[in-house]
C-alpha positions in Angstrom: -123.5 -8.1 -7.8 -123.2 -4.5 -7.3 -120.4 -5.2 -5.0 -118.4 -7.5 -7.3 -118.5 -4.9 -9.8 -117.3 -2.2 -7.3 -114.4 -4.5 -6.5 -113.2 -5.1 -10.0 -113.4 -1.3 -10.8 -111.0 -0.8 -7.7 -108.9 -3.4 -8.8 -108.2 -1.9 -12.4 -107.8 1.9 -10.9 -105.1 0.6 -8.7 -103.3 -1.3 -11.4 -103.6 1.6 -13.7 -102.2 4.0 -10.7 -99.3 1.6 -10.3 -97.8 1.8 -14.1 -94.7 3.6 -14.6 -95.3 7.2 -16.2 -93.4 8.1 -19.4 -90.4 10.4 -18.6 -88.4 12.9 -21.2 -84.7 11.6 -21.8 -82.4 14.1 -20.5 -79.5 15.1 -22.7 -76.1 16.1 -21.1 -75.3 19.4 -22.5 -71.9 19.6 -24.8 -69.2 21.1 -22.9 -66.7 23.0 -25.6 -63.0 22.8 -24.6 -61.3 26.4 -24.9 -59.3 26.9 -28.0 -55.4 26.8 -27.7 -54.1 29.5 -29.7 -51.6 28.1 -32.4 -47.9 29.1 -31.9 -46.8 30.7 -35.0 -43.2 30.7 -35.6 -41.9 34.4 -37.0 -40.5 34.1 -40.5 -36.9 33.9 -40.8 -35.6 36.1 -43.4 -32.4 34.6 -43.9 -33.9 31.1 -44.5 -36.3 32.5 -46.8 -33.5 34.5 -48.8 -31.6 31.4 -48.8 -34.1 29.1 -50.1 -35.3 31.8 -52.9 -31.6 32.2 -53.6 -30.7 28.5 -53.9 -33.3 27.9 -56.4 -31.8 30.9 -58.6 -28.2 29.7 -58.3 -29.2 26.2 -59.4 -30.4 27.5 -62.6 -27.9 30.4 -63.1 -25.0 28.1 -62.6 -25.3 25.3 -64.9 -21.7 25.2 -66.4 -19.1 23.6 -63.8 -15.6 24.9 -63.4 -14.6 22.7 -60.5 -12.1 20.8 -62.8 -10.0 21.4 -66.1 -12.2 22.6 -68.7 -12.4 23.0 -72.4 -13.5 26.5 -73.2 -14.4 28.1 -76.5 -13.0 31.6 -77.3 -14.8 33.2 -80.2 -12.3 35.6 -81.5 -12.7 38.5 -83.8 -9.6 39.9 -85.1 -8.2 42.3 -87.9 -4.7 41.0 -87.1 -2.5 40.2 -90.4 -2.1 36.7 -91.0 1.5 35.4 -91.2 1.0 32.2 -93.1 -1.1 33.1 -96.4 -4.7 31.8 -95.6 -3.5 29.2 -92.7 -5.5 29.9 -89.4 -4.3 28.9 -86.1 -4.9 29.8 -82.5 -1.0 31.0 -81.8 1.3 33.8 -82.5 2.7 31.6 -85.5 -0.4 32.4 -87.5 -1.7 36.0 -86.4 0.9 39.1 -86.0 0.9 42.6 -85.0 -0.3 44.4 -87.9 -3.5 45.3 -89.1 -5.1 43.1 -91.7 -8.3 44.6 -94.4 -10.0 41.5 -93.5 -11.8 40.7 -90.4 -11.8 37.0 -89.5 -14.1 35.1 -86.9 -12.6 31.8 -85.4 -13.0 29.7 -82.5 -10.3 28.5 -80.7 -11.0 25.8 -78.1 -8.5 26.1 -75.0 -7.6 23.6 -72.4 -7.6 25.5 -68.9 -6.2 23.6 -66.3 -8.0 23.2 -62.8 -4.6 23.6 -60.9 -3.4 27.1 -62.4 -3.0 30.1 -59.8 -5.9 32.4 -60.1 -4.9 35.3 -62.7 -1.8 33.4 -63.8 -1.2 31.3 -67.1 1.3 28.3 -67.6 1.2 27.3 -71.5 2.2 23.7 -72.2 5.3 23.2 -74.5 3.7 20.2 -76.0 0.5 18.9 -75.8 1.6 15.7 -73.8 2.0 17.6 -70.7 -0.8 17.7 -68.0 -3.8 19.1 -69.0 -4.5 19.9 -65.1 -1.4 22.1 -65.0 -1.2 23.7 -68.5 -3.0 25.8 -71.0 -3.4 24.2 -74.4 -4.8 24.9 -77.7 -7.1 21.9 -78.4 -8.7 22.8 -81.9 -9.6 25.7 -84.2 -12.7 26.3 -86.4 -13.3 29.1 -88.8 -16.8 31.0 -88.8 -18.4 33.7 -91.0 -19.6 36.4 -88.7 -23.1 35.8 -89.2 -23.0 31.9 -88.4 -20.7 33.0 -85.3 -23.2 35.5 -83.7 -26.1 32.7 -84.4 -24.2 30.3 -82.4 -23.5 32.5 -79.6 -27.6 33.4 -79.6 -28.1 29.7 -79.1 -26.8 29.8 -75.5 -29.5 32.3 -74.3 -27.0 33.9 -72.1 -25.2 37.2 -72.2 -21.5 36.8 -74.0 -18.5 38.2 -72.4 -16.6 40.5 -74.9 -13.1 41.0 -73.7 -10.6 43.5 -75.3 -6.9 43.2 -74.4 -4.5 46.2 -74.0 -1.0 47.2 -75.1 1.7 45.0 -76.1 -0.5 41.8 -76.0 0.2 39.3 -78.8 -2.5 36.9 -80.2 -1.8 33.8 -77.9 -1.7 35.7 -74.8 -5.1 37.4 -75.6 -6.7 34.0 -76.3 -5.1 32.4 -73.1 -5.8 35.6 -71.0 -9.6 35.5 -72.4 -9.8 31.7 -71.1 -8.6 32.2 -67.9 -10.9 35.2 -67.0 -13.6 33.2 -68.2 -12.7 30.1 -66.1 -11.8 32.0 -62.9 -14.9 34.2 -63.2 -17.2 30.8 -63.6 -18.5 32.7 -66.5 -21.8 30.7 -67.6 -22.2 32.5 -71.3 -20.0 32.5 -74.3 -16.7 34.3 -74.5 -15.8 36.8 -77.4 -12.2 38.2 -77.6 -11.8 41.1 -79.8 -8.0 41.1 -80.7 -6.7 44.1 -82.3 -3.0 44.3 -83.6 -1.2 44.6 -80.7 2.3 43.3 -79.6 6.1 44.0 -80.6 7.3 42.7 -83.7 9.3 39.4 -84.0 12.7 41.0 -84.2 15.3 40.5 -81.5 15.1 44.0 -80.2 11.5 44.7 -80.9 10.6 43.6 -77.1 13.2 46.3 -75.8 12.2 48.9 -77.6 8.7 49.9 -75.8 8.3 53.4 -77.1 8.3 52.2 -80.5 6.0 49.3 -79.5 3.7 51.9 -77.9 3.7 54.3 -80.9 2.8 51.3 -83.2 0.1 49.8 -80.9 -1.5 53.3 -80.5 -1.9 53.7 -84.4 -3.2 50.2 -85.0 -5.5 50.8 -81.9 -6.9 53.8 -84.0 -7.0 51.7 -87.2 -9.4 49.2 -85.3 -12.0 51.8 -84.2 -14.2 51.1 -87.1 -13.8 47.5 -87.0 -15.1 47.3 -83.4 -17.6 50.0 -84.2 -19.2 47.5 -87.1 -18.7 44.7 -84.6 -21.0 46.6 -82.1 -23.5 47.3 -84.9 -23.5 43.7 -85.9 -24.7 42.6 -82.2 -27.3 45.4 -82.3 -29.0 44.3 -85.6 -29.0 40.5 -84.4 -30.2 41.5 -80.9 -27.4 40.5 -79.3 -26.6 42.2 -76.0 -23.1 41.7 -74.0 -21.1 42.1 -70.8 -17.9 44.2 -72.1 -14.6 44.2 -70.3 -11.6 46.2 -71.6 -8.2 46.8 -70.6 -5.5 49.5 -70.9 -4.6 50.7 -74.5 -8.0 48.8 -75.8 -9.9 51.6 -74.4 -8.3 53.5 -77.4 -10.3 51.2 -79.9 -13.4 50.6 -77.6 -14.5 54.2 -76.4 -14.1 56.1 -79.5 -15.9 53.1 -81.2 -18.7 53.1 -78.6 -19.0 57.0 -78.9 -19.4 56.8 -82.6 -21.7 54.1 -82.6 -24.0 55.9 -79.8 -23.8 59.2 -81.8 -24.9 57.4 -85.1 -27.7 55.7 -83.4 -28.8 58.7 -81.2 -32.2 59.2 -82.8 -32.9 55.4 -83.2 -31.8 53.6 -80.5 -34.4 51.5 -78.8 -32.7 49.3 -76.3 -29.0 49.2 -74.5 -26.5 47.3 -76.4 -24.2 46.6 -73.2 -25.2 45.3 -69.8 -22.1 45.7 -67.8 -19.3 48.1 -69.2 -16.0 47.1 -67.2 -13.3 49.8 -67.8 -9.6 48.5 -66.3 -6.7 50.7 -66.1 -7.7 52.8 -68.9 -4.9 54.3 -71.0 -7.2 57.1 -72.3 -7.1 61.0 -72.0 -9.4 62.1 -69.1 -10.8 65.4 -70.9 -11.5 63.0 -73.9 -13.2 60.5 -71.7 -15.7 63.4 -70.2 -16.8 64.0 -73.9 -17.9 60.3 -74.5 -19.1 59.4 -70.9 -22.6 60.4 -71.6 -22.8 58.0 -74.7 -21.4 55.3 -72.6 -23.9 55.5 -70.3 -26.7 55.6 -72.8 -25.7 52.3 -74.2 -24.9 50.6 -71.2 -26.9 49.6 -68.0 -23.8 50.5 -65.8 -20.4 51.6 -66.3 -17.5 50.7 -63.8 -14.1 51.9 -63.9 -11.2 50.6 -62.0 -8.0 52.8 -61.7 -4.9 53.0 -59.5 -2.6 55.9 -58.1 0.2 52.7 -58.4 -0.1 52.3 -61.9 3.3 53.1 -63.2 2.1 52.3 -66.9 -0.2 55.2 -66.7 2.7 57.5 -65.5 4.7 56.5 -68.4 1.6 56.9 -70.9 1.1 60.6 -69.2 4.4 61.7 -69.9 4.2 60.4 -73.5 1.1 61.5 -74.2 1.4 65.1 -72.3 -2.0 64.3 -70.7 -3.9 62.7 -67.5 -5.1 59.3 -68.4 -8.3 57.6 -66.8 -6.4 54.8 -65.3 -4.6 57.1 -62.9 -8.1 57.9 -61.6 -10.7 60.8 -62.0 -14.4 61.3 -60.7 -16.7 60.8 -63.2 -20.4 61.4 -62.9 -22.8 58.4 -62.7 -20.0 55.9 -63.2 -18.8 53.6 -60.4 -15.2 54.7 -60.0 -13.2 52.3 -57.8 -9.5 53.0 -56.7 -7.7 49.7 -56.5 -4.2 51.1 -55.5 -4.3 49.2 -52.3 -4.5 45.9 -54.1 -0.8 44.6 -54.7 -0.5 42.3 -57.7 3.3 42.6 -58.9 2.9 39.3 -61.0 0.0 40.3 -62.9 0.4 41.3 -66.2 3.3 44.0 -66.8 5.5 42.9 -63.9 6.0 45.5 -61.2 4.0 48.3 -63.1 1.0 47.7 -61.2 -1.1 47.6 -64.4 -2.1 43.9 -64.7 -4.2 44.0 -61.7 -7.5 43.3 -63.8 -6.8 39.2 -63.8 -6.0 39.2 -60.3 -8.2 37.4 -57.5 -9.4 40.8 -55.8 -10.5 42.2 -59.2 -12.0 39.0 -60.2 -14.1 38.8 -57.3 -15.6 42.2 -57.7 -16.1 41.7 -61.4 -18.1 38.6 -60.5 -20.4 40.5 -58.3 -20.6 43.4 -60.8 -21.8 40.8 -63.5 -24.3 39.6 -61.1 -25.7 43.0 -61.2 -25.1 43.9 -57.5 -24.5 47.5 -56.5 -21.1 48.9 -55.4 -22.2 49.7 -51.7 -23.4 45.9 -51.5 -20.2 44.1 -52.7 -17.5 42.5 -50.8 -14.5 44.4 -49.8 -15.9 47.9 -51.0 -15.8 51.1 -49.1 -16.7 54.6 -50.0 -13.9 57.2 -50.7 -13.7 60.7 -48.7 -15.8 63.4 -50.1 -14.1 65.3 -53.2 -11.8 62.3 -54.0 -10.9 61.4 -57.5 -13.0 58.2 -57.1 -16.1 57.1 -55.6 -15.1 53.9 -53.9 -11.9 52.2 -52.8 -11.4 48.0 -53.2 -10.1 47.0 -49.7 -7.0 44.3 -49.7 
């Protein structure tokens, strides 16, 4: 019996020793791949600036000037009415004498897409092609407050244009519209038309000296009118760009000087953004006395002058003093000599005086109105030290 018991015990032990022992599961270690550094392309500043500028330009240039266009010219004038109280946008309605009444009208002008830059071809009747000829389309009368409220609604800076010597009413309106179109100007256009031009007599156009004296007197008579206009702009919180030509400076510069002097203690903002002076028929010594006030009320003053301006030579003989349009060095003002620019078909033929409406000048105006510094603008080079100007405009 004992024997059988021992055999059973041995059998149990042998079976127990043959069972599979428990083993732990081995986990393979996680092998991490080495990091591959990302390639970062260097920033291309040209692409960045182009992208930024494209956004700006798409918002800035909202008005299209690639086709013929109707442009509204807001006119402020102290010219005399020739037909009672009848208003119109031609020389048939406004003359060359001073009126005590200042009138505000809006002339809608067709500017043809096919016109040569700086040139004006006027339709003899309104049936002629709108793509080839300048035309008057309509007229509307305003009071000054209503006109300025209309201007403010655009939320853009108006461009004020003041013409020069011997410019009649219709020419002034068409010139303002041509400049606006060729500049692709995005804001409203204001023309201040003072009583310039020769009389209607047969010989009046030939008597240049008499016309000059008469225009010089009407310019003086218009100073307070322009001063009041600038004061109205200021009171109604309207800042402007201002372009002046030739004898128009005899209206504008004294007016601005008087206005700035009157506001010297209470001026809380500048009234002019860009002040652009073209071929100023204005005494150099007198300009030195007003320049500081011009800088006080303007963000920037740019002066264009020329050694080749025969009209300036004639004015110097008549006035017996040096004229600013013949070039002079003025501190803190961008004086640009345009003698290298030849525009014999512009303005007064052959006098080198009408360059302000030519392609080279308009190209520079465009950049000025965008706020670009002179050194960074196209076709500008510095003059030699101690020159009568700071810069030359290259042809």
